[in-house]
DRENMARSE-234653 format. One record per residue: x, y, z of N, C-alpha, C in turn; residue in one letter. Coordinates in nm, 2 decimals. Example, Ala and Ser with C-alpha at 12.3 -4.5 7.8 and 13.67 -1.06 7.14 Angstrom:
2
+--------+--------+--------+--------+--------+--------+--------+--------+--------+--------+
|    n.u |    n.v |    n.w |   ca.u |   ca.v |   ca.w |    c.u |    c.v |    c.w | residu |
+--------+--------+--------+--------+--------+--------+--------+--------+--------+--------+
|   1.32 |  -0.57 |   0.78 |   1.23 |  -0.45 |   0.78 |   1.32 |  -0.33 |   0.78 |      a |
|   1.28 |  -0.22 |   0.71 |   1.37 |  -0.11 |   0.71 |   1.29 |   0.00 |   0.79 |      s |
+--------+--------+--------+--------+--------+--------+--------+--------+--------+--------+
END
This chain:
72
+--------+--------+--------+--------+--------+--------+--------+--------+--------+--------+
|    n.u |    n.v |    n.w |   ca.u |   ca.v |   ca.w |    c.u |    c.v |    c.w | residu |
+--------+--------+--------+--------+--------+--------+--------+--------+--------+--------+
|   0.08 |  -0.12 |   0.00 |   0.00 |   0.00 |   0.00 |   0.09 |   0.12 |   0.00 |      m |
|   0.06 |   0.21 |  -0.09 |   0.14 |   0.34 |  -0.10 |   0.04 |   0.46 |  -0.09 |      k |
|   0.09 |   0.57 |  -0.05 |   0.01 |   0.69 |  -0.04 |   0.04 |   0.77 |  -0.16 |      m |
|  -0.06 |   0.86 |  -0.19 |  -0.04 |   0.96 |  -0.30 |   0.09 |   1.04 |  -0.28 |      q |
|   0.13 |   1.06 |  -0.16 |   0.26 |   1.12 |  -0.14 |   0.37 |   1.06 |  -0.23 |      l |
|   0.38 |   0.93 |  -0.23 |   0.47 |   0.86 |  -0.32 |   0.46 |   0.91 |  -0.46 |      w |
|   0.34 |   0.91 |  -0.51 |   0.32 |   0.94 |  -0.65 |   0.35 |   1.09 |  -0.68 |      q |
|   0.32 |   1.18 |  -0.58 |   0.35 |   1.32 |  -0.60 |   0.51 |   1.34 |  -0.60 |      e |
|   0.58 |   1.26 |  -0.52 |   0.72 |   1.27 |  -0.52 |   0.78 |   1.22 |  -0.65 |      r |
|   0.73 |   1.11 |  -0.70 |   0.77 |   1.05 |  -0.83 |   0.75 |   1.14 |  -0.95 |      e |
|   0.63 |   1.20 |  -0.95 |   0.60 |   1.30 |  -1.06 |   0.70 |   1.41 |  -1.07 |      i |
|   0.75 |   1.45 |  -0.95 |   0.85 |   1.56 |  -0.95 |   0.99 |   1.51 |  -0.96 |      r |
|   1.01 |   1.38 |  -0.97 |   1.14 |   1.32 |  -0.98 |   1.23 |   1.36 |  -0.86 |      h |
|   1.17 |   1.36 |  -0.75 |   1.24 |   1.39 |  -0.62 |   1.27 |   1.26 |  -0.55 |      w |
|   1.39 |   1.24 |  -0.50 |   1.42 |   1.12 |  -0.42 |   1.37 |   1.14 |  -0.28 |      s |
|   1.36 |   1.03 |  -0.22 |   1.32 |   1.03 |  -0.07 |   1.42 |   1.12 |   0.00 |      r |
|   1.55 |   1.11 |  -0.03 |   1.65 |   1.18 |   0.04 |   1.63 |   1.33 |   0.02 |      e |
|   1.59 |   1.38 |  -0.10 |   1.58 |   1.52 |  -0.12 |   1.45 |   1.57 |  -0.05 |      s |
|   1.34 |   1.49 |  -0.05 |   1.23 |   1.54 |   0.03 |   1.26 |   1.54 |   0.18 |      v |
|   1.32 |   1.44 |   0.23 |   1.36 |   1.43 |   0.37 |   1.45 |   1.55 |   0.41 |      a |
|   1.54 |   1.59 |   0.32 |   1.63 |   1.70 |   0.35 |   1.55 |   1.83 |   0.36 |      q |
|   1.46 |   1.85 |   0.26 |   1.38 |   1.97 |   0.26 |   1.29 |   1.99 |   0.38 |      k |
|   1.24 |   1.88 |   0.44 |   1.15 |   1.90 |   0.56 |   1.22 |   1.86 |   0.69 |      i |
|   1.34 |   1.81 |   0.69 |   1.41 |   1.79 |   0.81 |   1.39 |   1.65 |   0.88 |      g |
|   1.37 |   1.55 |   0.80 |   1.35 |   1.41 |   0.85 |   1.45 |   1.32 |   0.77 |      v |
|   1.45 |   1.19 |   0.80 |   1.53 |   1.10 |   0.73 |   1.46 |   1.04 |   0.61 |      t |
|   1.53 |   0.99 |   0.52 |   1.47 |   0.92 |   0.40 |   1.39 |   0.80 |   0.45 |      a |
|   1.44 |   0.73 |   0.55 |   1.36 |   0.62 |   0.61 |   1.23 |   0.66 |   0.66 |      e |
|   1.22 |   0.78 |   0.72 |   1.09 |   0.83 |   0.77 |   1.00 |   0.85 |   0.65 |      t |
|   1.05 |   0.91 |   0.54 |   0.97 |   0.93 |   0.42 |   0.92 |   0.80 |   0.37 |      i |
|   1.00 |   0.70 |   0.36 |   0.96 |   0.56 |   0.31 |   0.85 |   0.51 |   0.40 |      r |
|   0.86 |   0.52 |   0.53 |   0.76 |   0.46 |   0.62 |   0.63 |   0.54 |   0.61 |      l |
|   0.64 |   0.67 |   0.59 |   0.51 |   0.74 |   0.57 |   0.45 |   0.71 |   0.44 |      i |
|   0.53 |   0.70 |   0.33 |   0.47 |   0.67 |   0.20 |   0.40 |   0.53 |   0.19 |      e |
|   0.45 |   0.44 |   0.27 |   0.40 |   0.30 |   0.27 |   0.29 |   0.28 |   0.38 |      t |
|   0.26 |   0.39 |   0.45 |   0.15 |   0.38 |   0.55 |   0.20 |   0.31 |   0.68 |      g |
|   0.33 |   0.29 |   0.70 |   0.37 |   0.22 |   0.82 |   0.40 |   0.32 |   0.93 |      r |
|   0.40 |   0.45 |   0.90 |   0.42 |   0.55 |   1.01 |   0.33 |   0.67 |   0.97 |      r |
|   0.27 |   0.73 |   1.07 |   0.19 |   0.85 |   1.06 |   0.29 |   0.97 |   1.09 |      k |
|   0.28 |   1.07 |   1.01 |   0.37 |   1.18 |   1.03 |   0.32 |   1.27 |   1.15 |      p |
|   0.41 |   1.33 |   1.22 |   0.37 |   1.42 |   1.32 |   0.30 |   1.54 |   1.26 |      s |
|   0.24 |   1.62 |   1.34 |   0.17 |   1.74 |   1.28 |   0.27 |   1.83 |   1.21 |      y |
|   0.38 |   1.85 |   1.27 |   0.48 |   1.95 |   1.21 |   0.53 |   1.89 |   1.07 |      s |
|   0.55 |   1.76 |   1.07 |   0.59 |   1.70 |   0.94 |   0.48 |   1.71 |   0.84 |      v |
|   0.36 |   1.68 |   0.88 |   0.24 |   1.69 |   0.79 |   0.23 |   1.83 |   0.73 |      l |
|   0.24 |   1.93 |   0.81 |   0.23 |   2.07 |   0.76 |   0.35 |   2.09 |   0.66 |      v |
|   0.47 |   2.05 |   0.69 |   0.58 |   2.07 |   0.60 |   0.56 |   1.99 |   0.46 |      k |
|   0.50 |   1.87 |   0.47 |   0.47 |   1.80 |   0.35 |   0.36 |   1.87 |   0.27 |      l |
|   0.26 |   1.92 |   0.33 |   0.15 |   1.99 |   0.26 |   0.21 |   2.12 |   0.19 |      e |
|   0.30 |   2.19 |   0.26 |   0.36 |   2.31 |   0.20 |   0.45 |   2.27 |   0.09 |      d |
|   0.53 |   2.17 |   0.10 |   0.62 |   2.13 |   0.00 |   0.55 |   2.09 |  -0.13 |      l |
|   0.45 |   2.00 |  -0.11 |   0.38 |   1.95 |  -0.23 |   0.26 |   2.03 |  -0.28 |      f |
|   0.22 |   2.13 |  -0.20 |   0.11 |   2.22 |  -0.23 |  -0.02 |   2.13 |  -0.25 |      q |
|  -0.03 |   2.04 |  -0.15 |  -0.15 |   1.95 |  -0.15 |  -0.19 |   1.94 |   0.00 |      r |
|  -0.32 |   1.92 |   0.02 |  -0.37 |   1.90 |   0.16 |  -0.34 |   1.75 |   0.20 |      n |
|  -0.36 |   1.73 |   0.33 |  -0.33 |   1.59 |   0.38 |  -0.42 |   1.49 |   0.32 |      h |
|  -0.54 |   1.52 |   0.29 |  -0.63 |   1.42 |   0.23 |  -0.58 |   1.38 |   0.09 |      r |
|  -0.53 |   1.47 |   0.02 |  -0.48 |   1.44 |  -0.11 |  -0.35 |   1.36 |  -0.10 |      q |
|  -0.26 |   1.40 |  -0.01 |  -0.13 |   1.33 |   0.00 |  -0.14 |   1.19 |   0.06 |      l |
|  -0.24 |   1.17 |   0.14 |  -0.25 |   1.04 |   0.21 |  -0.36 |   0.95 |   0.16 |      f |
|  -0.41 |   0.98 |   0.04 |  -0.50 |   0.89 |  -0.03 |  -0.42 |   0.77 |  -0.07 |      a |
|  -0.48 |   0.65 |  -0.06 |  -0.41 |   0.53 |  -0.10 |  -0.42 |   0.51 |  -0.25 |      v |
|  -0.30 |   0.48 |  -0.31 |  -0.30 |   0.46 |  -0.45 |  -0.26 |   0.31 |  -0.48 |      v |
|  -0.30 |   0.26 |  -0.59 |  -0.26 |   0.13 |  -0.64 |  -0.12 |   0.15 |  -0.71 |      d |
|  -0.02 |   0.12 |  -0.64 |   0.12 |   0.15 |  -0.69 |   0.15 |   0.06 |  -0.81 |      d |
|   0.09 |  -0.05 |  -0.83 |   0.11 |  -0.14 |  -0.94 |   0.06 |  -0.08 |  -1.07 |      k |
|  -0.06 |  -0.02 |  -1.06 |  -0.13 |   0.04 |  -1.18 |  -0.06 |   0.17 |  -1.21 |      a |
|  -0.02 |   0.25 |  -1.11 |   0.04 |   0.38 |  -1.13 |   0.18 |   0.37 |  -1.18 |      n |
|   0.25 |   0.26 |  -1.15 |   0.39 |   0.25 |  -1.18 |   0.41 |   0.24 |  -1.33 |      h |
|   0.31 |   0.19 |  -1.40 |   0.32 |   0.18 |  -1.55 |   0.29 |   0.31 |  -1.61 |      t |
|   0.22 |   0.40 |  -1.54 |   0.19 |   0.53 |  -1.60 |   0.29 |   0.64 |  -1.58 |      n |
|   0.39 |   0.61 |  -1.51 |   0.49 |   0.71 |  -1.48 |   0.60 |   0.72 |  -1.59 |      l |
+--------+--------+--------+--------+--------+--------+--------+--------+--------+--------+
END
């Protein structure tokens, strides 16, 4: 299971490391958030919303990564 956050990052050709650096977390944290294994803190959530210019409902909608992977 992946979140829309993953797709937004992929569309922009940003690595997990670059997103992590922009918002002050680790790449592992981004991976865990993208796969739904960790919920972001409020401060991280706000930073992600600002970075991607999307609200939390958009960023954390579940996407079918198998179907979307072929469309990228």
